[in-house]
All heavy atoms as atom14 arrays in JSON, in Angstrom:
{
  "sequence": "MNDVYIGDNTSIENCIVESGDTIQANSCYRGENGIKIVDIRGERYTI",
  "atom14_mask": [
    [1, 1, 1, 1, 1, 1, 1, 1, 0, 0, 0, 0, 0, 0],
    [1, 1, 1, 1, 1, 1, 1, 1, 0, 0, 0, 0, 0, 0],
    [1, 1, 1, 1, 1, 1, 1, 1, 0, 0, 0, 0, 0, 0],
    [1, 1, 1, 1, 1, 1, 1, 0, 0, 0, 0, 0, 0, 0],
    [1, 1, 1, 1, 1, 1, 1, 1, 1, 1, 1, 1, 0, 0],
    [1, 1, 1, 1, 1, 1, 1, 1, 0, 0, 0, 0, 0, 0],
    [1, 1, 1, 1, 0, 0, 0, 0, 0, 0, 0, 0, 0, 0],
    [1, 1, 1, 1, 1, 1, 1, 1, 0, 0, 0, 0, 0, 0],
    [1, 1, 1, 1, 1, 1, 1, 1, 0, 0, 0, 0, 0, 0],
    [1, 1, 1, 1, 1, 1, 1, 0, 0, 0, 0, 0, 0, 0],
    [1, 1, 1, 1, 1, 1, 0, 0, 0, 0, 0, 0, 0, 0],
    [1, 1, 1, 1, 1, 1, 1, 1, 0, 0, 0, 0, 0, 0],
    [1, 1, 1, 1, 1, 1, 1, 1, 1, 0, 0, 0, 0, 0],
    [1, 1, 1, 1, 1, 1, 1, 1, 0, 0, 0, 0, 0, 0],
    [1, 1, 1, 1, 1, 1, 0, 0, 0, 0, 0, 0, 0, 0],
    [1, 1, 1, 1, 1, 1, 1, 1, 0, 0, 0, 0, 0, 0],
    [1, 1, 1, 1, 1, 1, 1, 0, 0, 0, 0, 0, 0, 0],
    [1, 1, 1, 1, 1, 1, 1, 1, 1, 0, 0, 0, 0, 0],
    [1, 1, 1, 1, 1, 1, 0, 0, 0, 0, 0, 0, 0, 0],
    [1, 1, 1, 1, 0, 0, 0, 0, 0, 0, 0, 0, 0, 0],
    [1, 1, 1, 1, 1, 1, 1, 1, 0, 0, 0, 0, 0, 0],
    [1, 1, 1, 1, 1, 1, 1, 0, 0, 0, 0, 0, 0, 0],
    [1, 1, 1, 1, 1, 1, 1, 1, 0, 0, 0, 0, 0, 0],
    [1, 1, 1, 1, 1, 1, 1, 1, 1, 0, 0, 0, 0, 0],
    [1, 1, 1, 1, 1, 0, 0, 0, 0, 0, 0, 0, 0, 0],
    [1, 1, 1, 1, 1, 1, 1, 1, 0, 0, 0, 0, 0, 0],
    [1, 1, 1, 1, 1, 1, 0, 0, 0, 0, 0, 0, 0, 0],
    [1, 1, 1, 1, 1, 1, 0, 0, 0, 0, 0, 0, 0, 0],
    [1, 1, 1, 1, 1, 1, 1, 1, 1, 1, 1, 1, 0, 0],
    [1, 1, 1, 1, 1, 1, 1, 1, 1, 1, 1, 0, 0, 0],
    [1, 1, 1, 1, 0, 0, 0, 0, 0, 0, 0, 0, 0, 0],
    [1, 1, 1, 1, 1, 1, 1, 1, 1, 0, 0, 0, 0, 0],
    [1, 1, 1, 1, 1, 1, 1, 1, 0, 0, 0, 0, 0, 0],
    [1, 1, 1, 1, 0, 0, 0, 0, 0, 0, 0, 0, 0, 0],
    [1, 1, 1, 1, 1, 1, 1, 1, 0, 0, 0, 0, 0, 0],
    [1, 1, 1, 1, 1, 1, 1, 1, 1, 0, 0, 0, 0, 0],
    [1, 1, 1, 1, 1, 1, 1, 1, 0, 0, 0, 0, 0, 0],
    [1, 1, 1, 1, 1, 1, 1, 0, 0, 0, 0, 0, 0, 0],
    [1, 1, 1, 1, 1, 1, 1, 1, 0, 0, 0, 0, 0, 0],
    [1, 1, 1, 1, 1, 1, 1, 1, 0, 0, 0, 0, 0, 0],
    [1, 1, 1, 1, 1, 1, 1, 1, 1, 1, 1, 0, 0, 0],
    [1, 1, 1, 1, 0, 0, 0, 0, 0, 0, 0, 0, 0, 0],
    [1, 1, 1, 1, 1, 1, 1, 1, 1, 0, 0, 0, 0, 0],
    [1, 1, 1, 1, 1, 1, 1, 1, 1, 1, 1, 0, 0, 0],
    [1, 1, 1, 1, 1, 1, 1, 1, 1, 1, 1, 1, 0, 0],
    [1, 1, 1, 1, 1, 1, 1, 0, 0, 0, 0, 0, 0, 0],
    [1, 1, 1, 1, 1, 1, 1, 1, 0, 0, 0, 0, 0, 0]
  ],
  "atom14_positions": [
    [[2.3, 12.73, 14.76], [3.7, 12.54, 14.48], [4.45, 13.87, 14.61], [3.87, 14.89, 14.94], [3.88, 11.96, 13.08], [3.26, 10.58, 12.92], [4.26, 9.39, 13.79], [3.64, 7.9, 13.16], [0.0, 0.0, 0.0], [0.0, 0.0, 0.0], [0.0, 0.0, 0.0], [0.0, 0.0, 0.0], [0.0, 0.0, 0.0], [0.0, 0.0, 0.0]],
    [[5.71, 13.87, 14.28], [6.57, 15.05, 14.45], [6.44, 16.05, 13.31], [6.16, 15.68, 12.18], [8.03, 14.62, 14.54], [8.28, 13.73, 15.74], [7.71, 13.96, 16.8], [9.12, 12.74, 15.57], [0.0, 0.0, 0.0], [0.0, 0.0, 0.0], [0.0, 0.0, 0.0], [0.0, 0.0, 0.0], [0.0, 0.0, 0.0], [0.0, 0.0, 0.0]],
    [[6.71, 17.32, 13.63], [6.81, 18.39, 12.63], [5.57, 18.52, 11.76], [5.66, 18.6, 10.53], [8.05, 18.21, 11.75], [9.32, 18.23, 12.57], [9.41, 19.06, 13.49], [10.22, 17.41, 12.28], [0.0, 0.0, 0.0], [0.0, 0.0, 0.0], [0.0, 0.0, 0.0], [0.0, 0.0, 0.0], [0.0, 0.0, 0.0], [0.0, 0.0, 0.0]],
    [[4.41, 18.55, 12.38], [3.14, 18.68, 11.65], [2.61, 20.09, 11.86], [2.6, 20.6, 12.97], [2.1, 17.65, 12.15], [0.75, 17.89, 11.52], [2.58, 16.24, 11.85], [0.0, 0.0, 0.0], [0.0, 0.0, 0.0], [0.0, 0.0, 0.0], [0.0, 0.0, 0.0], [0.0, 0.0, 0.0], [0.0, 0.0, 0.0], [0.0, 0.0, 0.0]],
    [[2.18, 20.75, 10.78], [1.54, 22.05, 10.86], [0.05, 21.84, 10.62], [-0.34, 21.27, 9.61], [2.1, 23.02, 9.83], [1.28, 24.29, 9.78], [1.45, 25.29, 10.73], [0.32, 24.48, 8.8], [0.69, 26.44, 10.71], [-0.44, 25.63, 8.76], [-0.26, 26.6, 9.72], [-1.03, 27.73, 9.7], [0.0, 0.0, 0.0], [0.0, 0.0, 0.0]],
    [[-0.78, 22.32, 11.55], [-2.23, 22.21, 11.43], [-2.78, 23.62, 11.37], [-2.6, 24.41, 12.29], [-2.83, 21.43, 12.61], [-2.25, 20.01, 12.63], [-4.35, 21.39, 12.49], [-2.67, 19.18, 13.8], [0.0, 0.0, 0.0], [0.0, 0.0, 0.0], [0.0, 0.0, 0.0], [0.0, 0.0, 0.0], [0.0, 0.0, 0.0], [0.0, 0.0, 0.0]],
    [[-3.47, 23.95, 10.26], [-4.02, 25.28, 10.06], [-5.18, 25.58, 10.99], [-5.72, 24.7, 11.66], [0.0, 0.0, 0.0], [0.0, 0.0, 0.0], [0.0, 0.0, 0.0], [0.0, 0.0, 0.0], [0.0, 0.0, 0.0], [0.0, 0.0, 0.0], [0.0, 0.0, 0.0], [0.0, 0.0, 0.0], [0.0, 0.0, 0.0], [0.0, 0.0, 0.0]],
    [[-5.57, 26.84, 11.02], [-6.68, 27.3, 11.85], [-8.0, 26.66, 11.42], [-8.18, 26.31, 10.25], [-6.82, 28.82, 11.75], [-5.63, 29.55, 12.33], [-4.98, 28.99, 13.22], [-5.37, 30.68, 11.88], [0.0, 0.0, 0.0], [0.0, 0.0, 0.0], [0.0, 0.0, 0.0], [0.0, 0.0, 0.0], [0.0, 0.0, 0.0], [0.0, 0.0, 0.0]],
    [[-8.91, 26.53, 12.38], [-10.27, 26.0, 12.13], [-10.24, 24.62, 11.48], [-11.03, 24.33, 10.59], [-11.08, 26.97, 11.26], [-11.22, 28.32, 11.91], [-11.47, 28.4, 13.11], [-11.05, 29.37, 11.14], [0.0, 0.0, 0.0], [0.0, 0.0, 0.0], [0.0, 0.0, 0.0], [0.0, 0.0, 0.0], [0.0, 0.0, 0.0], [0.0, 0.0, 0.0]],
    [[-9.31, 23.78, 11.92], [-9.18, 22.43, 11.37], [-9.62, 21.41, 12.42], [-9.31, 21.55, 13.58], [-7.73, 22.16, 10.97], [-7.37, 23.1, 9.96], [-7.53, 20.77, 10.44], [0.0, 0.0, 0.0], [0.0, 0.0, 0.0], [0.0, 0.0, 0.0], [0.0, 0.0, 0.0], [0.0, 0.0, 0.0], [0.0, 0.0, 0.0], [0.0, 0.0, 0.0]],
    [[-10.35, 20.4, 11.97], [-10.83, 19.35, 12.86], [-10.23, 18.02, 12.42], [-10.36, 17.62, 11.26], [-12.36, 19.28, 12.8], [-12.83, 18.21, 13.55], [0.0, 0.0, 0.0], [0.0, 0.0, 0.0], [0.0, 0.0, 0.0], [0.0, 0.0, 0.0], [0.0, 0.0, 0.0], [0.0, 0.0, 0.0], [0.0, 0.0, 0.0], [0.0, 0.0, 0.0]],
    [[-9.55, 17.34, 13.36], [-8.96, 16.02, 13.09], [-9.4, 15.1, 14.21], [-9.16, 15.37, 15.38], [-7.42, 16.1, 13.05], [-6.98, 17.06, 11.95], [-6.83, 14.71, 12.84], [-5.51, 17.32, 11.93], [0.0, 0.0, 0.0], [0.0, 0.0, 0.0], [0.0, 0.0, 0.0], [0.0, 0.0, 0.0], [0.0, 0.0, 0.0], [0.0, 0.0, 0.0]],
    [[-10.05, 14.0, 13.84], [-10.59, 13.07, 14.84], [-10.36, 11.64, 14.38], [-10.68, 11.28, 13.25], [-12.08, 13.34, 14.99], [-12.74, 12.57, 16.09], [-14.2, 12.97, 16.23], [-14.5, 14.17, 16.15], [-15.02, 12.06, 16.4], [0.0, 0.0, 0.0], [0.0, 0.0, 0.0], [0.0, 0.0, 0.0], [0.0, 0.0, 0.0], [0.0, 0.0, 0.0]],
    [[-9.77, 10.81, 15.26], [-9.48, 9.4, 14.96], [-8.6, 9.25, 13.72], [-8.85, 8.41, 12.87], [-10.77, 8.6, 14.77], [-11.57, 8.51, 16.04], [-11.02, 8.5, 17.13], [-12.87, 8.46, 15.91], [0.0, 0.0, 0.0], [0.0, 0.0, 0.0], [0.0, 0.0, 0.0], [0.0, 0.0, 0.0], [0.0, 0.0, 0.0], [0.0, 0.0, 0.0]],
    [[-7.57, 10.09, 13.61], [-6.65, 10.05, 12.47], [-5.21, 10.04, 12.96], [-4.92, 10.49, 14.06], [-6.84, 11.27, 11.57], [-8.43, 11.36, 10.76], [0.0, 0.0, 0.0], [0.0, 0.0, 0.0], [0.0, 0.0, 0.0], [0.0, 0.0, 0.0], [0.0, 0.0, 0.0], [0.0, 0.0, 0.0], [0.0, 0.0, 0.0], [0.0, 0.0, 0.0]],
    [[-4.33, 9.55, 12.11], [-2.89, 9.64, 12.33], [-2.35, 10.52, 11.21], [-2.59, 10.25, 10.04], [-2.22, 8.25, 12.28], [-2.78, 7.36, 13.39], [-0.71, 8.38, 12.38], [-2.35, 5.91, 13.28], [0.0, 0.0, 0.0], [0.0, 0.0, 0.0], [0.0, 0.0, 0.0], [0.0, 0.0, 0.0], [0.0, 0.0, 0.0], [0.0, 0.0, 0.0]],
    [[-1.63, 11.57, 11.57], [-1.06, 12.48, 10.58], [0.42, 12.17, 10.44], [1.15, 12.12, 11.44], [-1.29, 13.95, 11.01], [-0.7, 14.89, 9.98], [-2.77, 14.23, 11.21], [0.0, 0.0, 0.0], [0.0, 0.0, 0.0], [0.0, 0.0, 0.0], [0.0, 0.0, 0.0], [0.0, 0.0, 0.0], [0.0, 0.0, 0.0], [0.0, 0.0, 0.0]],
    [[0.88, 11.95, 9.22], [2.27, 11.61, 8.96], [3.21, 12.75, 9.37], [2.83, 13.92, 9.31], [2.48, 11.31, 7.48], [1.81, 10.03, 7.01], [2.52, 8.79, 7.53], [3.75, 8.81, 7.69], [1.84, 7.8, 7.77], [0.0, 0.0, 0.0], [0.0, 0.0, 0.0], [0.0, 0.0, 0.0], [0.0, 0.0, 0.0], [0.0, 0.0, 0.0]],
    [[4.43, 12.43, 9.72], [5.44, 13.42, 10.08], [5.7, 14.37, 8.92], [5.71, 13.96, 7.77], [6.75, 12.74, 10.45], [6.6, 12.0, 11.63], [0.0, 0.0, 0.0], [0.0, 0.0, 0.0], [0.0, 0.0, 0.0], [0.0, 0.0, 0.0], [0.0, 0.0, 0.0], [0.0, 0.0, 0.0], [0.0, 0.0, 0.0], [0.0, 0.0, 0.0]],
    [[5.91, 15.65, 9.25], [6.24, 16.64, 8.24], [5.07, 17.07, 7.38], [5.25, 17.78, 6.41], [0.0, 0.0, 0.0], [0.0, 0.0, 0.0], [0.0, 0.0, 0.0], [0.0, 0.0, 0.0], [0.0, 0.0, 0.0], [0.0, 0.0, 0.0], [0.0, 0.0, 0.0], [0.0, 0.0, 0.0], [0.0, 0.0, 0.0], [0.0, 0.0, 0.0]],
    [[3.87, 16.69, 7.73], [2.69, 17.0, 6.92], [2.17, 18.39, 7.25], [2.44, 18.95, 8.31], [1.6, 15.98, 7.18], [0.59, 15.89, 6.05], [0.69, 16.67, 5.09], [-0.32, 15.04, 6.14], [0.0, 0.0, 0.0], [0.0, 0.0, 0.0], [0.0, 0.0, 0.0], [0.0, 0.0, 0.0], [0.0, 0.0, 0.0], [0.0, 0.0, 0.0]],
    [[1.44, 18.98, 6.32], [0.75, 20.25, 6.53], [-0.73, 20.03, 6.27], [-1.11, 19.58, 5.2], [1.27, 21.33, 5.57], [2.66, 21.56, 5.84], [0.5, 22.63, 5.72], [0.0, 0.0, 0.0], [0.0, 0.0, 0.0], [0.0, 0.0, 0.0], [0.0, 0.0, 0.0], [0.0, 0.0, 0.0], [0.0, 0.0, 0.0], [0.0, 0.0, 0.0]],
    [[-1.55, 20.32, 7.26], [-2.99, 20.22, 7.12], [-3.51, 21.64, 6.91], [-3.31, 22.52, 7.76], [-3.65, 19.59, 8.37], [-3.03, 18.23, 8.69], [-5.15, 19.49, 8.19], [-3.23, 17.17, 7.65], [0.0, 0.0, 0.0], [0.0, 0.0, 0.0], [0.0, 0.0, 0.0], [0.0, 0.0, 0.0], [0.0, 0.0, 0.0], [0.0, 0.0, 0.0]],
    [[-4.14, 21.88, 5.78], [-4.6, 23.22, 5.44], [-5.68, 23.71, 6.39], [-6.4, 22.92, 7.0], [-5.15, 23.22, 4.0], [-4.14, 22.82, 2.96], [-2.98, 23.79, 2.87], [-3.16, 25.0, 3.02], [-1.79, 23.29, 2.65], [0.0, 0.0, 0.0], [0.0, 0.0, 0.0], [0.0, 0.0, 0.0], [0.0, 0.0, 0.0], [0.0, 0.0, 0.0]],
    [[-5.81, 25.02, 6.5], [-6.84, 25.64, 7.34], [-8.23, 25.25, 6.82], [-8.41, 24.96, 5.64], [-6.68, 27.15, 7.31], [0.0, 0.0, 0.0], [0.0, 0.0, 0.0], [0.0, 0.0, 0.0], [0.0, 0.0, 0.0], [0.0, 0.0, 0.0], [0.0, 0.0, 0.0], [0.0, 0.0, 0.0], [0.0, 0.0, 0.0], [0.0, 0.0, 0.0]],
    [[-9.18, 25.22, 7.74], [-10.58, 24.93, 7.43], [-10.79, 23.53, 6.85], [-11.69, 23.3, 6.06], [-11.17, 25.98, 6.48], [-11.05, 27.37, 7.05], [-11.42, 27.61, 8.2], [-10.5, 28.28, 6.28], [0.0, 0.0, 0.0], [0.0, 0.0, 0.0], [0.0, 0.0, 0.0], [0.0, 0.0, 0.0], [0.0, 0.0, 0.0], [0.0, 0.0, 0.0]],
    [[-9.94, 22.56, 7.25], [-10.06, 21.18, 6.8], [-10.75, 20.34, 7.87], [-10.76, 20.7, 9.05], [-8.68, 20.58, 6.53], [-8.02, 21.26, 5.53], [0.0, 0.0, 0.0], [0.0, 0.0, 0.0], [0.0, 0.0, 0.0], [0.0, 0.0, 0.0], [0.0, 0.0, 0.0], [0.0, 0.0, 0.0], [0.0, 0.0, 0.0], [0.0, 0.0, 0.0]],
    [[-11.29, 19.23, 7.44], [-11.94, 18.31, 8.38], [-11.57, 16.88, 8.0], [-11.82, 16.45, 6.87], [-13.45, 18.5, 8.34], [-14.32, 17.38, 9.45], [0.0, 0.0, 0.0], [0.0, 0.0, 0.0], [0.0, 0.0, 0.0], [0.0, 0.0, 0.0], [0.0, 0.0, 0.0], [0.0, 0.0, 0.0], [0.0, 0.0, 0.0], [0.0, 0.0, 0.0]],
    [[-10.93, 16.16, 8.91], [-10.58, 14.75, 8.7], [-11.17, 13.96, 9.85], [-10.86, 14.22, 11.01], [-9.06, 14.55, 8.68], [-8.39, 15.18, 7.49], [-7.85, 16.44, 7.57], [-8.31, 14.49, 6.29], [-7.23, 17.02, 6.48], [-7.69, 15.06, 5.19], [-7.16, 16.33, 5.3], [-6.55, 16.89, 4.22], [0.0, 0.0, 0.0], [0.0, 0.0, 0.0]],
    [[-12.02, 13.0, 9.55], [-12.62, 12.15, 10.57], [-12.47, 10.69, 10.15], [-12.86, 10.31, 9.07], [-14.1, 12.46, 10.74], [-14.38, 13.82, 11.32], [-15.77, 13.89, 11.92], [-16.33, 15.18, 12.21], [-15.76, 16.22, 12.75], [-14.51, 16.18, 13.03], [-16.4, 17.33, 13.01], [0.0, 0.0, 0.0], [0.0, 0.0, 0.0], [0.0, 0.0, 0.0]],
    [[-11.89, 9.9, 11.05], [-11.78, 8.47, 10.79], [-13.06, 7.78, 11.21], [-13.35, 7.69, 12.39], [0.0, 0.0, 0.0], [0.0, 0.0, 0.0], [0.0, 0.0, 0.0], [0.0, 0.0, 0.0], [0.0, 0.0, 0.0], [0.0, 0.0, 0.0], [0.0, 0.0, 0.0], [0.0, 0.0, 0.0], [0.0, 0.0, 0.0], [0.0, 0.0, 0.0]],
    [[-13.84, 7.35, 10.26], [-15.08, 6.64, 10.53], [-14.87, 5.17, 10.18], [-14.29, 4.86, 9.15], [-16.22, 7.24, 9.72], [-16.49, 8.68, 10.11], [-17.53, 9.34, 9.21], [-18.13, 8.63, 8.39], [-17.72, 10.55, 9.34], [0.0, 0.0, 0.0], [0.0, 0.0, 0.0], [0.0, 0.0, 0.0], [0.0, 0.0, 0.0], [0.0, 0.0, 0.0]],
    [[-15.37, 4.28, 11.03], [-15.21, 2.83, 10.82], [-13.74, 2.45, 10.77], [-13.3, 1.71, 9.9], [-15.92, 2.37, 9.55], [-17.4, 2.65, 9.61], [-18.02, 2.5, 10.66], [-17.98, 3.07, 8.51], [0.0, 0.0, 0.0], [0.0, 0.0, 0.0], [0.0, 0.0, 0.0], [0.0, 0.0, 0.0], [0.0, 0.0, 0.0], [0.0, 0.0, 0.0]],
    [[-12.94, 2.98, 11.67], [-11.52, 2.69, 11.71], [-10.72, 3.97, 11.8], [-11.27, 5.06, 11.85], [0.0, 0.0, 0.0], [0.0, 0.0, 0.0], [0.0, 0.0, 0.0], [0.0, 0.0, 0.0], [0.0, 0.0, 0.0], [0.0, 0.0, 0.0], [0.0, 0.0, 0.0], [0.0, 0.0, 0.0], [0.0, 0.0, 0.0], [0.0, 0.0, 0.0]],
    [[-9.43, 3.83, 11.8], [-8.54, 4.98, 11.89], [-8.05, 5.32, 10.49], [-7.73, 4.44, 9.7], [-7.34, 4.66, 12.81], [-7.84, 4.42, 14.23], [-6.32, 5.79, 12.78], [-6.76, 3.97, 15.17], [0.0, 0.0, 0.0], [0.0, 0.0, 0.0], [0.0, 0.0, 0.0], [0.0, 0.0, 0.0], [0.0, 0.0, 0.0], [0.0, 0.0, 0.0]],
    [[-7.97, 6.58, 10.19], [-7.47, 7.04, 8.9], [-6.06, 7.58, 9.07], [-5.72, 8.15, 10.08], [-8.34, 8.17, 8.33], [-9.79, 7.84, 8.19], [-10.04, 6.86, 7.09], [-11.55, 6.6, 6.98], [-11.87, 5.67, 5.97], [0.0, 0.0, 0.0], [0.0, 0.0, 0.0], [0.0, 0.0, 0.0], [0.0, 0.0, 0.0], [0.0, 0.0, 0.0]],
    [[-5.24, 7.4, 8.04], [-3.91, 8.0, 8.01], [-3.96, 9.13, 6.99], [-4.35, 8.93, 5.85], [-2.83, 6.98, 7.6], [-2.72, 5.89, 8.66], [-1.49, 7.68, 7.41], [-1.72, 4.82, 8.34], [0.0, 0.0, 0.0], [0.0, 0.0, 0.0], [0.0, 0.0, 0.0], [0.0, 0.0, 0.0], [0.0, 0.0, 0.0], [0.0, 0.0, 0.0]],
    [[-3.57, 10.32, 7.41], [-3.5, 11.46, 6.51], [-2.04, 11.61, 6.14], [-1.22, 11.97, 6.97], [-4.03, 12.74, 7.21], [-3.98, 13.9, 6.24], [-5.44, 12.52, 7.73], [0.0, 0.0, 0.0], [0.0, 0.0, 0.0], [0.0, 0.0, 0.0], [0.0, 0.0, 0.0], [0.0, 0.0, 0.0], [0.0, 0.0, 0.0], [0.0, 0.0, 0.0]],
    [[-1.69, 11.33, 4.89], [-0.29, 11.4, 4.5], [0.04, 12.76, 3.88], [-0.81, 13.64, 3.8], [0.11, 10.24, 3.58], [-0.43, 10.37, 2.18], [-1.05, 11.39, 1.86], [-0.21, 9.45, 1.39], [0.0, 0.0, 0.0], [0.0, 0.0, 0.0], [0.0, 0.0, 0.0], [0.0, 0.0, 0.0], [0.0, 0.0, 0.0], [0.0, 0.0, 0.0]],
    [[1.25, 12.94, 3.45], [1.73, 14.25, 3.01], [0.98, 14.79, 1.79], [0.92, 15.98, 1.57], [3.25, 14.19, 2.74], [3.84, 15.6, 2.72], [3.56, 13.45, 1.47], [5.3, 15.62, 2.96], [0.0, 0.0, 0.0], [0.0, 0.0, 0.0], [0.0, 0.0, 0.0], [0.0, 0.0, 0.0], [0.0, 0.0, 0.0], [0.0, 0.0, 0.0]],
    [[0.35, 13.94, 1.01], [-0.42, 14.4, -0.14], [-1.85, 14.72, 0.26], [-2.66, 15.12, -0.58], [-0.42, 13.32, -1.21], [0.96, 13.1, -1.82], [0.93, 11.97, -2.8], [0.47, 10.75, -2.14], [1.21, 9.7, -1.88], [2.46, 9.7, -2.22], [0.7, 8.64, -1.3], [0.0, 0.0, 0.0], [0.0, 0.0, 0.0], [0.0, 0.0, 0.0]],
    [[-2.21, 14.53, 1.53], [-3.55, 14.85, 1.99], [-4.58, 13.79, 1.67], [-5.76, 13.98, 1.87], [0.0, 0.0, 0.0], [0.0, 0.0, 0.0], [0.0, 0.0, 0.0], [0.0, 0.0, 0.0], [0.0, 0.0, 0.0], [0.0, 0.0, 0.0], [0.0, 0.0, 0.0], [0.0, 0.0, 0.0], [0.0, 0.0, 0.0], [0.0, 0.0, 0.0]],
    [[-4.14, 12.62, 1.16], [-5.05, 11.53, 0.88], [-5.3, 10.74, 2.16], [-4.53, 10.81, 3.09], [-4.47, 10.61, -0.2], [-4.27, 11.32, -1.51], [-3.55, 10.46, -2.53], [-3.33, 9.27, -2.26], [-3.2, 10.99, -3.58], [0.0, 0.0, 0.0], [0.0, 0.0, 0.0], [0.0, 0.0, 0.0], [0.0, 0.0, 0.0], [0.0, 0.0, 0.0]],
    [[-6.37, 9.97, 2.17], [-6.7, 9.18, 3.35], [-6.61, 7.69, 3.03], [-7.04, 7.26, 1.97], [-8.12, 9.48, 3.83], [-8.32, 10.89, 4.24], [-9.67, 11.0, 4.84], [-10.17, 12.35, 4.73], [-11.37, 12.72, 5.09], [-12.2, 11.86, 5.58], [-11.75, 13.95, 4.97], [0.0, 0.0, 0.0], [0.0, 0.0, 0.0], [0.0, 0.0, 0.0]],
    [[-6.09, 6.93, 3.96], [-6.0, 5.47, 3.82], [-6.56, 4.83, 5.07], [-6.33, 5.29, 6.17], [-4.54, 5.04, 3.63], [-3.91, 5.61, 2.38], [-3.16, 6.77, 2.43], [-4.1, 4.99, 1.16], [-2.61, 7.29, 1.29], [-3.55, 5.52, 0.02], [-2.79, 6.66, 0.09], [-2.25, 7.18, -1.05], [0.0, 0.0, 0.0], [0.0, 0.0, 0.0]],
    [[-7.29, 3.73, 4.9], [-7.84, 3.0, 6.04], [-6.86, 1.93, 6.48], [-6.29, 1.23, 5.65], [-9.17, 2.32, 5.65], [-10.06, 3.33, 5.2], [-9.77, 1.6, 6.83], [0.0, 0.0, 0.0], [0.0, 0.0, 0.0], [0.0, 0.0, 0.0], [0.0, 0.0, 0.0], [0.0, 0.0, 0.0], [0.0, 0.0, 0.0], [0.0, 0.0, 0.0]],
    [[-6.67, 1.83, 7.79], [-5.83, 0.75, 8.33], [-6.72, -0.45, 8.6], [-7.75, -0.34, 9.2], [-5.15, 1.18, 9.64], [-4.24, 2.35, 9.38], [-4.4, 0.03, 10.27], [-3.56, 2.88, 10.61], [0.0, 0.0, 0.0], [0.0, 0.0, 0.0], [0.0, 0.0, 0.0], [0.0, 0.0, 0.0], [0.0, 0.0, 0.0], [0.0, 0.0, 0.0]]
  ]
}
């Protein structure tokens, strides 16, 4: 989505990141068994 900041050494795979979100450095988000949504609070939800 728009206006997303992704920190260094971050891995995002099979995820949708909400607009305006900040993903901290050294984070790892992987959507397993479906796609995950990473929202502004950094929580994950399965679609």
